[in-house]
N, C-alpha and C positions, 0 to 999 in steps of 0.2 A: 571188179564190177564196172561195166561200161558206163560212160557218162551220158546223161540225157542231153540230146541236142535238138531242141525244137526247131522245126522248119515251118515257116509261114507259107501257105499255099492257098491262094484264092480265099483268103480270110478264114481258113480253117487251120488250126494249129495241129500239126502232125509231128510225131517223133521219128527220128531216123531209124532205119531198118535194124541197126545194131541194138536198139533198146526196145523195139516194138515186140509185143507179144506175137507169137506165130499166128494166132487166130485173128489178129487185127489187120484189116486190109490196108495196104499202103495208101490207097486213095479212097476217100469217102464218096459214095454215090449219093444222089439226091434222096433216095428212099431205100430203106432196108427193112423188110418185114421183121427180122429178128431183133434189130435195134428198136423198132417201134413197139414190139411186144415187151421187151425188157424195160423200156422207158415208161410204158404204161403201167407195168407192175410196180416199179420202184417209185414212180411219180404219183402213185395213188395216195390220197390224203392219209397222213400219219405213217405210211409204210417206211419212208426214208428215215423218219425219226426213230422208229422201232429198230430198224437195222443198225442205225448209228449207235444206239444204246447197246445192242448186242455185240457190236464190234469190240466193246470193252470186256466182254466175257458173258458167260451164261447168267441169266436172270430168271427169277420167279415172276409169275404173273403180276403180283402186287408191287414188286420192285419196278417192273416196267411201267405200271400205272403211275407210281410215284415219280419216276424219272421224266415222264412226258406230261407236262401240264395240259389240262383241258381235254385229255383223251378219255373217252368213256370206256367202261369195261366191256360193253357190248361190241364197240368198234375194235377194241384191242383184240378180243377173241376172234372176231371176223378176219382181221388182218393176219393174225398168227396162223389161222387155218389156211388162208390163201398162200402165205409164205411157206407153210409146210407142204402144201400141194405142189408148189413150184420148186421144191427141194432147196429152199434158201434157208429155212429154219427147221430144226428138229426138236421134237418135244420129248423130254425125259421124265419118266414117272418113277419116283422112289416110293415103294409101297409103304414105307414107314413102319410103325406108326409114328407120327402122323404122316399121311400121304403128302408128298411134296412133288409138285410139277415144276420143271424148269425148262427154259427155252434157250437154244444155242444155235449159232450160225453153223451151217454145214460148210464143207469145203467150198462149195459153190457160192454160198453166202459170204464167206470170208474173202472171196475174190472181188467183191464189191468195194472193199476198203479203199483201194487206190482211187477208184472213181468217186467215192463219197468224200475222200480227203480233198481231191481236186475241186469238187463242187463246193465243199465247205470253204476252201480258200477263195474261190470265186465269190461266194456269198459274203465273205468278210469284206471284200473290196466294194461290195454293193451296199452294205449297211448304212454308211453315212448318208448316201444319196436318198435312201428310203426314209431315214429319219427327217431329213430336210423337207421332203415332200409332205409328210404328215403335219409338220409344224407350220407349214405355209398356209 
């Protein structure tokens, strides 16, 4: 397995060609419509949290609700439909009885794990600063 060797270039962290996914451009441009569409999807309120829970494996609707505090059932249903439309999540119906519906990441959705792990690591470094601001 090749080692990851980050390269700092104009304040953007890039990975060497040896470890870069073939679809990732070697140089980032100022604007990319595909990136913008992807970040708008995953950055929508609660969507990242839903995908993060589903990275751990398939979940039923009520399990998702229980795992994500303050998320309403209406909004969860809306986000799951959006993620299904974008082929990030697939819905499985077990006719039962009783009927059971579960949600699982598609192969495309599972590809988000690396990005979400990196974002989670970044967020962990930001947490103490956010706590200090609130208490000030």
